[in-house]
mmCIF entry with sequence, helices, sheets and N, C-alpha, C, O atoms, coordinates in Angstrom:
data_MODEL
# 
_entry.id   MODEL 
# 
_entity.id                         1 
_entity.type                       polymer 
_entity.pdbx_number_of_molecules   1 
# 
_entity_poly.entity_id                      1 
_entity_poly.type                           'polypeptide(L)' 
_entity_poly.nstd_linkage                   no 
_entity_poly.nstd_monomer                   no 
_entity_poly.pdbx_seq_one_letter_code       MSFLALFRGEPSTIWGERSTIWVNTRRFSRKLSEMSFLALFRVNQARFG 
_entity_poly.pdbx_seq_one_letter_code_can   MSFLALFRGEPSTIWGERSTIWVNTRRFSRKLSEMSFLALFRVNQARFG 
_entity_poly.pdbx_strand_id                 A 
# 
loop_
_entity_poly_seq.entity_id 
_entity_poly_seq.num 
_entity_poly_seq.mon_id 
_entity_poly_seq.hetero 
1 1  MET n 
1 2  SER n 
1 3  PHE n 
1 4  LEU n 
1 5  ALA n 
1 6  LEU n 
1 7  PHE n 
1 8  ARG n 
1 9  GLY n 
1 10 GLU n 
1 11 PRO n 
1 12 SER n 
1 13 THR n 
1 14 ILE n 
1 15 TRP n 
1 16 GLY n 
1 17 GLU n 
1 18 ARG n 
1 19 SER n 
1 20 THR n 
1 21 ILE n 
1 22 TRP n 
1 23 VAL n 
1 24 ASN n 
1 25 THR n 
1 26 ARG n 
1 27 ARG n 
1 28 PHE n 
1 29 SER n 
1 30 ARG n 
1 31 LYS n 
1 32 LEU n 
1 33 SER n 
1 34 GLU n 
1 35 MET n 
1 36 SER n 
1 37 PHE n 
1 38 LEU n 
1 39 ALA n 
1 40 LEU n 
1 41 PHE n 
1 42 ARG n 
1 43 VAL n 
1 44 ASN n 
1 45 GLN n 
1 46 ALA n 
1 47 ARG n 
1 48 PHE n 
1 49 GLY n 
# 
_struct_asym.id          A 
_struct_asym.entity_id   1 
# 
loop_
_struct_conf.conf_type_id 
_struct_conf.id 
_struct_conf.pdbx_PDB_helix_id 
_struct_conf.beg_label_comp_id 
_struct_conf.beg_label_asym_id 
_struct_conf.beg_label_seq_id 
_struct_conf.pdbx_beg_PDB_ins_code 
_struct_conf.end_label_comp_id 
_struct_conf.end_label_asym_id 
_struct_conf.end_label_seq_id 
_struct_conf.pdbx_end_PDB_ins_code 
_struct_conf.beg_auth_comp_id 
_struct_conf.beg_auth_asym_id 
_struct_conf.beg_auth_seq_id 
_struct_conf.end_auth_comp_id 
_struct_conf.end_auth_asym_id 
_struct_conf.end_auth_seq_id 
_struct_conf.pdbx_PDB_helix_class 
_struct_conf.details 
_struct_conf.pdbx_PDB_helix_length 
HELX_P HELX_P1 AA1 PHE A 3  ? ARG A 8  ? PHE A 3  ARG A 8  1 ? 6  
HELX_P HELX_P2 AA2 PRO A 11 ? PHE A 48 ? PRO A 11 PHE A 48 1 ? 38 
# 
_struct_conf_type.id          HELX_P 
_struct_conf_type.criteria    ? 
_struct_conf_type.reference   ? 
# 
loop_
_atom_site.group_PDB 
_atom_site.id 
_atom_site.type_symbol 
_atom_site.label_atom_id 
_atom_site.label_alt_id 
_atom_site.label_comp_id 
_atom_site.label_asym_id 
_atom_site.label_entity_id 
_atom_site.label_seq_id 
_atom_site.pdbx_PDB_ins_code 
_atom_site.Cartn_x 
_atom_site.Cartn_y 
_atom_site.Cartn_z 
_atom_site.occupancy 
_atom_site.B_iso_or_equiv 
_atom_site.pdbx_formal_charge 
_atom_site.auth_seq_id 
_atom_site.auth_comp_id 
_atom_site.auth_asym_id 
_atom_site.auth_atom_id 
_atom_site.pdbx_PDB_model_num 
ATOM 1   N N  . MET A 1 1  ? 52.741  183.292 -237.163 1.00 0.00 ? 1  MET A N  1 
ATOM 2   C CA . MET A 1 1  ? 52.295  184.713 -237.108 1.00 0.00 ? 1  MET A CA 1 
ATOM 3   C C  . MET A 1 1  ? 52.850  185.417 -238.301 1.00 0.00 ? 1  MET A C  1 
ATOM 4   O O  . MET A 1 1  ? 54.014  185.244 -238.664 1.00 0.00 ? 1  MET A O  1 
ATOM 5   N N  . SER A 1 2  ? 52.013  186.213 -238.909 1.00 0.00 ? 2  SER A N  1 
ATOM 6   C CA . SER A 1 2  ? 52.442  186.920 -240.050 1.00 0.00 ? 2  SER A CA 1 
ATOM 7   C C  . SER A 1 2  ? 53.291  188.144 -239.761 1.00 0.00 ? 2  SER A C  1 
ATOM 8   O O  . SER A 1 2  ? 53.324  188.605 -238.620 1.00 0.00 ? 2  SER A O  1 
ATOM 9   N N  . PHE A 1 3  ? 53.978  188.685 -240.757 1.00 0.00 ? 3  PHE A N  1 
ATOM 10  C CA . PHE A 1 3  ? 54.827  189.827 -240.596 1.00 0.00 ? 3  PHE A CA 1 
ATOM 11  C C  . PHE A 1 3  ? 54.018  191.029 -240.191 1.00 0.00 ? 3  PHE A C  1 
ATOM 12  O O  . PHE A 1 3  ? 54.434  191.810 -239.334 1.00 0.00 ? 3  PHE A O  1 
ATOM 13  N N  . LEU A 1 4  ? 52.821  191.186 -240.823 1.00 0.00 ? 4  LEU A N  1 
ATOM 14  C CA . LEU A 1 4  ? 51.950  192.346 -240.501 1.00 0.00 ? 4  LEU A CA 1 
ATOM 15  C C  . LEU A 1 4  ? 51.553  192.270 -239.083 1.00 0.00 ? 4  LEU A C  1 
ATOM 16  O O  . LEU A 1 4  ? 51.630  193.249 -238.340 1.00 0.00 ? 4  LEU A O  1 
ATOM 17  N N  . ALA A 1 5  ? 51.118  191.081 -238.694 1.00 0.00 ? 5  ALA A N  1 
ATOM 18  C CA . ALA A 1 5  ? 50.700  191.012 -237.196 1.00 0.00 ? 5  ALA A CA 1 
ATOM 19  C C  . ALA A 1 5  ? 51.833  191.382 -236.326 1.00 0.00 ? 5  ALA A C  1 
ATOM 20  O O  . ALA A 1 5  ? 51.641  192.114 -235.356 1.00 0.00 ? 5  ALA A O  1 
ATOM 21  N N  . LEU A 1 6  ? 53.004  190.920 -236.614 1.00 0.00 ? 6  LEU A N  1 
ATOM 22  C CA . LEU A 1 6  ? 54.220  191.265 -235.734 1.00 0.00 ? 6  LEU A CA 1 
ATOM 23  C C  . LEU A 1 6  ? 54.418  192.777 -235.808 1.00 0.00 ? 6  LEU A C  1 
ATOM 24  O O  . LEU A 1 6  ? 54.701  193.396 -234.783 1.00 0.00 ? 6  LEU A O  1 
ATOM 25  N N  . PHE A 1 7  ? 54.272  193.435 -237.061 1.00 0.00 ? 7  PHE A N  1 
ATOM 26  C CA . PHE A 1 7  ? 54.667  194.779 -237.222 1.00 0.00 ? 7  PHE A CA 1 
ATOM 27  C C  . PHE A 1 7  ? 53.506  195.632 -236.475 1.00 0.00 ? 7  PHE A C  1 
ATOM 28  O O  . PHE A 1 7  ? 53.807  196.700 -235.941 1.00 0.00 ? 7  PHE A O  1 
ATOM 29  N N  . ARG A 1 8  ? 52.259  195.176 -236.449 1.00 0.00 ? 8  ARG A N  1 
ATOM 30  C CA . ARG A 1 8  ? 51.254  195.924 -235.865 1.00 0.00 ? 8  ARG A CA 1 
ATOM 31  C C  . ARG A 1 8  ? 51.179  195.744 -234.301 1.00 0.00 ? 8  ARG A C  1 
ATOM 32  O O  . ARG A 1 8  ? 50.659  196.565 -233.545 1.00 0.00 ? 8  ARG A O  1 
ATOM 33  N N  . GLY A 1 9  ? 51.773  194.554 -233.917 1.00 0.00 ? 9  GLY A N  1 
ATOM 34  C CA . GLY A 1 9  ? 51.739  194.268 -232.479 1.00 0.00 ? 9  GLY A CA 1 
ATOM 35  C C  . GLY A 1 9  ? 52.512  195.218 -231.686 1.00 0.00 ? 9  GLY A C  1 
ATOM 36  O O  . GLY A 1 9  ? 52.247  196.420 -231.724 1.00 0.00 ? 9  GLY A O  1 
ATOM 37  N N  . GLU A 1 10 ? 53.521  194.710 -230.917 1.00 0.00 ? 10 GLU A N  1 
ATOM 38  C CA . GLU A 1 10 ? 54.279  195.510 -230.028 1.00 0.00 ? 10 GLU A CA 1 
ATOM 39  C C  . GLU A 1 10 ? 55.721  195.706 -230.653 1.00 0.00 ? 10 GLU A C  1 
ATOM 40  O O  . GLU A 1 10 ? 56.630  194.941 -230.329 1.00 0.00 ? 10 GLU A O  1 
ATOM 41  N N  . PRO A 1 11 ? 55.904  196.662 -231.485 1.00 0.00 ? 11 PRO A N  1 
ATOM 42  C CA . PRO A 1 11 ? 57.227  196.777 -232.293 1.00 0.00 ? 11 PRO A CA 1 
ATOM 43  C C  . PRO A 1 11 ? 58.335  197.053 -231.215 1.00 0.00 ? 11 PRO A C  1 
ATOM 44  O O  . PRO A 1 11 ? 59.439  196.518 -231.319 1.00 0.00 ? 11 PRO A O  1 
ATOM 45  N N  . SER A 1 12 ? 58.024  197.897 -230.176 1.00 0.00 ? 12 SER A N  1 
ATOM 46  C CA . SER A 1 12 ? 59.083  198.152 -229.194 1.00 0.00 ? 12 SER A CA 1 
ATOM 47  C C  . SER A 1 12 ? 59.567  196.890 -228.522 1.00 0.00 ? 12 SER A C  1 
ATOM 48  O O  . SER A 1 12 ? 60.759  196.592 -228.445 1.00 0.00 ? 12 SER A O  1 
ATOM 49  N N  . THR A 1 13 ? 58.578  196.169 -228.043 1.00 0.00 ? 13 THR A N  1 
ATOM 50  C CA . THR A 1 13 ? 58.975  194.844 -227.512 1.00 0.00 ? 13 THR A CA 1 
ATOM 51  C C  . THR A 1 13 ? 59.781  193.943 -228.357 1.00 0.00 ? 13 THR A C  1 
ATOM 52  O O  . THR A 1 13 ? 60.783  193.367 -227.932 1.00 0.00 ? 13 THR A O  1 
ATOM 53  N N  . ILE A 1 14 ? 59.319  193.825 -229.589 1.00 0.00 ? 14 ILE A N  1 
ATOM 54  C CA . ILE A 1 14 ? 60.065  192.904 -230.515 1.00 0.00 ? 14 ILE A CA 1 
ATOM 55  C C  . ILE A 1 14 ? 61.374  193.436 -230.781 1.00 0.00 ? 14 ILE A C  1 
ATOM 56  O O  . ILE A 1 14 ? 62.338  192.678 -230.677 1.00 0.00 ? 14 ILE A O  1 
ATOM 57  N N  . TRP A 1 15 ? 61.539  194.660 -231.117 1.00 0.00 ? 15 TRP A N  1 
ATOM 58  C CA . TRP A 1 15 ? 62.900  195.328 -231.298 1.00 0.00 ? 15 TRP A CA 1 
ATOM 59  C C  . TRP A 1 15 ? 63.734  195.240 -230.144 1.00 0.00 ? 15 TRP A C  1 
ATOM 60  O O  . TRP A 1 15 ? 64.945  195.052 -230.251 1.00 0.00 ? 15 TRP A O  1 
ATOM 61  N N  . GLY A 1 16 ? 63.088  195.382 -228.917 1.00 0.00 ? 16 GLY A N  1 
ATOM 62  C CA . GLY A 1 16 ? 63.879  195.309 -227.689 1.00 0.00 ? 16 GLY A CA 1 
ATOM 63  C C  . GLY A 1 16 ? 64.453  193.829 -227.487 1.00 0.00 ? 16 GLY A C  1 
ATOM 64  O O  . GLY A 1 16 ? 65.590  193.628 -227.060 1.00 0.00 ? 16 GLY A O  1 
ATOM 65  N N  . GLU A 1 17 ? 63.588  192.850 -227.824 1.00 0.00 ? 17 GLU A N  1 
ATOM 66  C CA . GLU A 1 17 ? 64.102  191.415 -227.696 1.00 0.00 ? 17 GLU A CA 1 
ATOM 67  C C  . GLU A 1 17 ? 65.175  191.268 -228.709 1.00 0.00 ? 17 GLU A C  1 
ATOM 68  O O  . GLU A 1 17 ? 66.243  190.739 -228.401 1.00 0.00 ? 17 GLU A O  1 
ATOM 69  N N  . ARG A 1 18 ? 64.933  191.723 -229.931 1.00 0.00 ? 18 ARG A N  1 
ATOM 70  C CA . ARG A 1 18 ? 65.956  191.446 -230.922 1.00 0.00 ? 18 ARG A CA 1 
ATOM 71  C C  . ARG A 1 18 ? 67.228  192.080 -230.668 1.00 0.00 ? 18 ARG A C  1 
ATOM 72  O O  . ARG A 1 18 ? 68.274  191.497 -230.955 1.00 0.00 ? 18 ARG A O  1 
ATOM 73  N N  . SER A 1 19 ? 67.216  193.285 -230.126 1.00 0.00 ? 19 SER A N  1 
ATOM 74  C CA . SER A 1 19 ? 68.492  194.019 -229.848 1.00 0.00 ? 19 SER A CA 1 
ATOM 75  C C  . SER A 1 19 ? 69.218  193.240 -228.674 1.00 0.00 ? 19 SER A C  1 
ATOM 76  O O  . SER A 1 19 ? 70.443  193.119 -228.678 1.00 0.00 ? 19 SER A O  1 
ATOM 77  N N  . THR A 1 20 ? 68.442  192.730 -227.696 1.00 0.00 ? 20 THR A N  1 
ATOM 78  C CA . THR A 1 20 ? 69.040  191.976 -226.561 1.00 0.00 ? 20 THR A CA 1 
ATOM 79  C C  . THR A 1 20 ? 69.681  190.745 -227.155 1.00 0.00 ? 20 THR A C  1 
ATOM 80  O O  . THR A 1 20 ? 70.805  190.449 -226.751 1.00 0.00 ? 20 THR A O  1 
ATOM 81  N N  . ILE A 1 21 ? 69.125  190.031 -228.024 1.00 0.00 ? 21 ILE A N  1 
ATOM 82  C CA . ILE A 1 21 ? 69.647  188.877 -228.640 1.00 0.00 ? 21 ILE A CA 1 
ATOM 83  C C  . ILE A 1 21 ? 70.816  189.228 -229.382 1.00 0.00 ? 21 ILE A C  1 
ATOM 84  O O  . ILE A 1 21 ? 71.826  188.524 -229.341 1.00 0.00 ? 21 ILE A O  1 
ATOM 85  N N  . TRP A 1 22 ? 70.738  190.325 -230.092 1.00 0.00 ? 22 TRP A N  1 
ATOM 86  C CA . TRP A 1 22 ? 71.954  190.823 -231.002 1.00 0.00 ? 22 TRP A CA 1 
ATOM 87  C C  . TRP A 1 22 ? 73.142  191.063 -230.060 1.00 0.00 ? 22 TRP A C  1 
ATOM 88  O O  . TRP A 1 22 ? 74.231  190.562 -230.344 1.00 0.00 ? 22 TRP A O  1 
ATOM 89  N N  . VAL A 1 23 ? 72.981  191.825 -228.923 1.00 0.00 ? 23 VAL A N  1 
ATOM 90  C CA . VAL A 1 23 ? 73.972  192.214 -227.976 1.00 0.00 ? 23 VAL A CA 1 
ATOM 91  C C  . VAL A 1 23 ? 74.599  190.808 -227.409 1.00 0.00 ? 23 VAL A C  1 
ATOM 92  O O  . VAL A 1 23 ? 75.813  190.611 -227.366 1.00 0.00 ? 23 VAL A O  1 
ATOM 93  N N  . ASN A 1 24 ? 73.691  189.926 -227.011 1.00 0.00 ? 24 ASN A N  1 
ATOM 94  C CA . ASN A 1 24 ? 74.219  188.718 -226.424 1.00 0.00 ? 24 ASN A CA 1 
ATOM 95  C C  . ASN A 1 24 ? 75.039  187.974 -227.426 1.00 0.00 ? 24 ASN A C  1 
ATOM 96  O O  . ASN A 1 24 ? 76.044  187.372 -227.048 1.00 0.00 ? 24 ASN A O  1 
ATOM 97  N N  . THR A 1 25 ? 74.660  187.976 -228.725 1.00 0.00 ? 25 THR A N  1 
ATOM 98  C CA . THR A 1 25 ? 75.382  187.224 -229.782 1.00 0.00 ? 25 THR A CA 1 
ATOM 99  C C  . THR A 1 25 ? 76.599  187.836 -229.994 1.00 0.00 ? 25 THR A C  1 
ATOM 100 O O  . THR A 1 25 ? 77.580  187.113 -230.166 1.00 0.00 ? 25 THR A O  1 
ATOM 101 N N  . ARG A 1 26 ? 76.731  189.189 -230.017 1.00 0.00 ? 26 ARG A N  1 
ATOM 102 C CA . ARG A 1 26 ? 77.989  189.926 -230.175 1.00 0.00 ? 26 ARG A CA 1 
ATOM 103 C C  . ARG A 1 26 ? 78.982  189.589 -229.091 1.00 0.00 ? 26 ARG A C  1 
ATOM 104 O O  . ARG A 1 26 ? 80.140  189.271 -229.363 1.00 0.00 ? 26 ARG A O  1 
ATOM 105 N N  . ARG A 1 27 ? 78.478  189.667 -227.755 1.00 0.00 ? 27 ARG A N  1 
ATOM 106 C CA . ARG A 1 27 ? 79.304  189.324 -226.687 1.00 0.00 ? 27 ARG A CA 1 
ATOM 107 C C  . ARG A 1 27 ? 79.794  187.942 -226.845 1.00 0.00 ? 27 ARG A C  1 
ATOM 108 O O  . ARG A 1 27 ? 81.011  187.778 -226.759 1.00 0.00 ? 27 ARG A O  1 
ATOM 109 N N  . PHE A 1 28 ? 78.990  186.861 -227.077 1.00 0.00 ? 28 PHE A N  1 
ATOM 110 C CA . PHE A 1 28 ? 79.435  185.571 -227.223 1.00 0.00 ? 28 PHE A CA 1 
ATOM 111 C C  . PHE A 1 28 ? 80.534  185.320 -228.299 1.00 0.00 ? 28 PHE A C  1 
ATOM 112 O O  . PHE A 1 28 ? 81.564  184.671 -228.114 1.00 0.00 ? 28 PHE A O  1 
ATOM 113 N N  . SER A 1 29 ? 80.152  185.937 -229.456 1.00 0.00 ? 29 SER A N  1 
ATOM 114 C CA . SER A 1 29 ? 81.197  185.896 -230.586 1.00 0.00 ? 29 SER A CA 1 
ATOM 115 C C  . SER A 1 29 ? 82.574  186.530 -230.181 1.00 0.00 ? 29 SER A C  1 
ATOM 116 O O  . SER A 1 29 ? 83.637  186.035 -230.556 1.00 0.00 ? 29 SER A O  1 
ATOM 117 N N  . ARG A 1 30 ? 82.506  187.552 -229.465 1.00 0.00 ? 30 ARG A N  1 
ATOM 118 C CA . ARG A 1 30 ? 83.724  188.151 -229.074 1.00 0.00 ? 30 ARG A CA 1 
ATOM 119 C C  . ARG A 1 30 ? 84.578  187.385 -228.113 1.00 0.00 ? 30 ARG A C  1 
ATOM 120 O O  . ARG A 1 30 ? 85.804  187.316 -228.199 1.00 0.00 ? 30 ARG A O  1 
ATOM 121 N N  . LYS A 1 31 ? 83.756  186.747 -227.084 1.00 0.00 ? 31 LYS A N  1 
ATOM 122 C CA . LYS A 1 31 ? 84.375  185.920 -226.076 1.00 0.00 ? 31 LYS A CA 1 
ATOM 123 C C  . LYS A 1 31 ? 85.015  184.584 -226.761 1.00 0.00 ? 31 LYS A C  1 
ATOM 124 O O  . LYS A 1 31 ? 86.054  184.030 -226.402 1.00 0.00 ? 31 LYS A O  1 
ATOM 125 N N  . LEU A 1 32 ? 84.134  184.185 -227.855 1.00 0.00 ? 32 LEU A N  1 
ATOM 126 C CA . LEU A 1 32 ? 84.609  182.909 -228.537 1.00 0.00 ? 32 LEU A CA 1 
ATOM 127 C C  . LEU A 1 32 ? 85.925  183.184 -229.332 1.00 0.00 ? 32 LEU A C  1 
ATOM 128 O O  . LEU A 1 32 ? 86.879  182.406 -229.350 1.00 0.00 ? 32 LEU A O  1 
ATOM 129 N N  . SER A 1 33 ? 85.870  184.364 -229.978 1.00 0.00 ? 33 SER A N  1 
ATOM 130 C CA . SER A 1 33 ? 87.192  184.742 -230.777 1.00 0.00 ? 33 SER A CA 1 
ATOM 131 C C  . SER A 1 33 ? 88.433  184.967 -229.806 1.00 0.00 ? 33 SER A C  1 
ATOM 132 O O  . SER A 1 33 ? 89.570  184.640 -230.147 1.00 0.00 ? 33 SER A O  1 
ATOM 133 N N  . GLU A 1 34 ? 88.147  185.537 -228.596 1.00 0.00 ? 34 GLU A N  1 
ATOM 134 C CA . GLU A 1 34 ? 89.265  185.746 -227.628 1.00 0.00 ? 34 GLU A CA 1 
ATOM 135 C C  . GLU A 1 34 ? 89.830  184.424 -227.074 1.00 0.00 ? 34 GLU A C  1 
ATOM 136 O O  . GLU A 1 34 ? 91.034  184.288 -226.859 1.00 0.00 ? 34 GLU A O  1 
ATOM 137 N N  . MET A 1 35 ? 88.893  183.424 -226.842 1.00 0.00 ? 35 MET A N  1 
ATOM 138 C CA . MET A 1 35 ? 89.221  182.087 -226.541 1.00 0.00 ? 35 MET A CA 1 
ATOM 139 C C  . MET A 1 35 ? 89.979  181.447 -227.467 1.00 0.00 ? 35 MET A C  1 
ATOM 140 O O  . MET A 1 35 ? 90.975  180.801 -227.141 1.00 0.00 ? 35 MET A O  1 
ATOM 141 N N  . SER A 1 36 ? 89.542  181.579 -228.787 1.00 0.00 ? 36 SER A N  1 
ATOM 142 C CA . SER A 1 36 ? 90.277  180.760 -229.880 1.00 0.00 ? 36 SER A CA 1 
ATOM 143 C C  . SER A 1 36 ? 91.612  181.401 -230.073 1.00 0.00 ? 36 SER A C  1 
ATOM 144 O O  . SER A 1 36 ? 92.566  180.694 -230.397 1.00 0.00 ? 36 SER A O  1 
ATOM 145 N N  . PHE A 1 37 ? 91.749  182.680 -229.899 1.00 0.00 ? 37 PHE A N  1 
ATOM 146 C CA . PHE A 1 37 ? 93.070  183.362 -230.155 1.00 0.00 ? 37 PHE A CA 1 
ATOM 147 C C  . PHE A 1 37 ? 93.993  182.969 -229.091 1.00 0.00 ? 37 PHE A C  1 
ATOM 148 O O  . PHE A 1 37 ? 95.170  182.717 -229.350 1.00 0.00 ? 37 PHE A O  1 
ATOM 149 N N  . LEU A 1 38 ? 93.456  182.895 -227.754 1.00 0.00 ? 38 LEU A N  1 
ATOM 150 C CA . LEU A 1 38 ? 94.409  182.436 -226.707 1.00 0.00 ? 38 LEU A CA 1 
ATOM 151 C C  . LEU A 1 38 ? 94.834  180.970 -226.884 1.00 0.00 ? 38 LEU A C  1 
ATOM 152 O O  . LEU A 1 38 ? 95.960  180.614 -226.539 1.00 0.00 ? 38 LEU A O  1 
ATOM 153 N N  . ALA A 1 39 ? 93.961  180.131 -227.407 1.00 0.00 ? 39 ALA A N  1 
ATOM 154 C CA . ALA A 1 39 ? 94.249  178.744 -227.668 1.00 0.00 ? 39 ALA A CA 1 
ATOM 155 C C  . ALA A 1 39 ? 95.342  178.687 -228.757 1.00 0.00 ? 39 ALA A C  1 
ATOM 156 O O  . ALA A 1 39 ? 96.308  177.941 -228.591 1.00 0.00 ? 39 ALA A O  1 
ATOM 157 N N  . LEU A 1 40 ? 95.230  179.422 -229.829 1.00 0.00 ? 40 LEU A N  1 
ATOM 158 C CA . LEU A 1 40 ? 96.213  179.420 -230.848 1.00 0.00 ? 40 LEU A CA 1 
ATOM 159 C C  . LEU A 1 40 ? 97.506  179.885 -230.367 1.00 0.00 ? 40 LEU A C  1 
ATOM 160 O O  . LEU A 1 40 ? 98.568  179.332 -230.653 1.00 0.00 ? 40 LEU A O  1 
ATOM 161 N N  . PHE A 1 41 ? 97.377  181.045 -229.537 1.00 0.00 ? 41 PHE A N  1 
ATOM 162 C CA . PHE A 1 41 ? 98.697  181.615 -228.943 1.00 0.00 ? 41 PHE A CA 1 
ATOM 163 C C  . PHE A 1 41 ? 99.510  180.554 -228.200 1.00 0.00 ? 41 PHE A C  1 
ATOM 164 O O  . PHE A 1 41 ? 100.717 180.379 -228.362 1.00 0.00 ? 41 PHE A O  1 
ATOM 165 N N  . ARG A 1 42 ? 98.680  179.828 -227.324 1.00 0.00 ? 42 ARG A N  1 
ATOM 166 C CA . ARG A 1 42 ? 99.326  178.824 -226.444 1.00 0.00 ? 42 ARG A CA 1 
ATOM 167 C C  . ARG A 1 42 ? 99.875  177.703 -227.289 1.00 0.00 ? 42 ARG A C  1 
ATOM 168 O O  . ARG A 1 42 ? 100.951 177.199 -226.967 1.00 0.00 ? 42 ARG A O  1 
ATOM 169 N N  . VAL A 1 43 ? 99.192  177.260 -228.382 1.00 0.00 ? 43 VAL A N  1 
ATOM 170 C CA . VAL A 1 43 ? 99.690  176.218 -229.306 1.00 0.00 ? 43 VAL A CA 1 
ATOM 171 C C  . VAL A 1 43 ? 101.097 176.662 -229.937 1.00 0.00 ? 43 VAL A C  1 
ATOM 172 O O  . VAL A 1 43 ? 102.083 175.926 -229.976 1.00 0.00 ? 43 VAL A O  1 
ATOM 173 N N  . ASN A 1 44 ? 101.046 177.908 -230.399 1.00 0.00 ? 44 ASN A N  1 
ATOM 174 C CA . ASN A 1 44 ? 102.212 178.558 -230.987 1.00 0.00 ? 44 ASN A CA 1 
ATOM 175 C C  . ASN A 1 44 ? 103.365 178.566 -230.042 1.00 0.00 ? 44 ASN A C  1 
ATOM 176 O O  . ASN A 1 44 ? 104.472 178.175 -230.412 1.00 0.00 ? 44 ASN A O  1 
ATOM 177 N N  . GLN A 1 45 ? 103.147 178.987 -228.870 1.00 0.00 ? 45 GLN A N  1 
ATOM 178 C CA . GLN A 1 45 ? 104.136 179.012 -227.790 1.00 0.00 ? 45 GLN A CA 1 
ATOM 179 C C  . GLN A 1 45 ? 104.703 177.660 -227.469 1.00 0.00 ? 45 GLN A C  1 
ATOM 180 O O  . GLN A 1 45 ? 105.914 177.492 -227.322 1.00 0.00 ? 45 GLN A O  1 
ATOM 181 N N  . ALA A 1 46 ? 103.809 176.689 -227.360 1.00 0.00 ? 46 ALA A N  1 
ATOM 182 C CA . ALA A 1 46 ? 104.281 175.306 -227.119 1.00 0.00 ? 46 ALA A CA 1 
ATOM 183 C C  . ALA A 1 46 ? 105.137 174.737 -228.228 1.00 0.00 ? 46 ALA A C  1 
ATOM 184 O O  . ALA A 1 46 ? 106.061 173.951 -228.017 1.00 0.00 ? 46 ALA A O  1 
ATOM 185 N N  . ARG A 1 47 ? 104.779 175.178 -229.424 1.00 0.00 ? 47 ARG A N  1 
ATOM 186 C CA . ARG A 1 47 ? 105.474 174.669 -230.572 1.00 0.00 ? 47 ARG A CA 1 
ATOM 187 C C  . ARG A 1 47 ? 106.722 175.288 -230.725 1.00 0.00 ? 47 ARG A C  1 
ATOM 188 O O  . ARG A 1 47 ? 107.691 174.597 -231.040 1.00 0.00 ? 47 ARG A O  1 
ATOM 189 N N  . PHE A 1 48 ? 106.845 176.612 -230.528 1.00 0.00 ? 48 PHE A N  1 
ATOM 190 C CA . PHE A 1 48 ? 108.106 177.251 -230.914 1.00 0.00 ? 48 PHE A CA 1 
ATOM 191 C C  . PHE A 1 48 ? 108.912 177.624 -229.565 1.00 0.00 ? 48 PHE A C  1 
ATOM 192 O O  . PHE A 1 48 ? 110.112 177.892 -229.604 1.00 0.00 ? 48 PHE A O  1 
ATOM 193 N N  . GLY A 1 49 ? 108.212 177.621 -228.451 1.00 0.00 ? 49 GLY A N  1 
ATOM 194 C CA . GLY A 1 49 ? 108.895 177.923 -227.164 1.00 0.00 ? 49 GLY A CA 1 
ATOM 195 C C  . GLY A 1 49 ? 109.726 176.778 -226.700 1.00 0.00 ? 49 GLY A C  1 
ATOM 196 O O  . GLY A 1 49 ? 110.361 176.861 -225.649 1.00 0.00 ? 49 GLY A O  1 
# 
């Protein structure tokens, strides 16, 4: 599918899907960073506690 066909097609649908993917990616990355932070925190506590 060419870019022009995409652009002429349903822009609202395309941008809606893209924004949904973007929001899900942001949520996932935030959760991932929180989990990694907690894991590092536990490792540090186990090491120094």
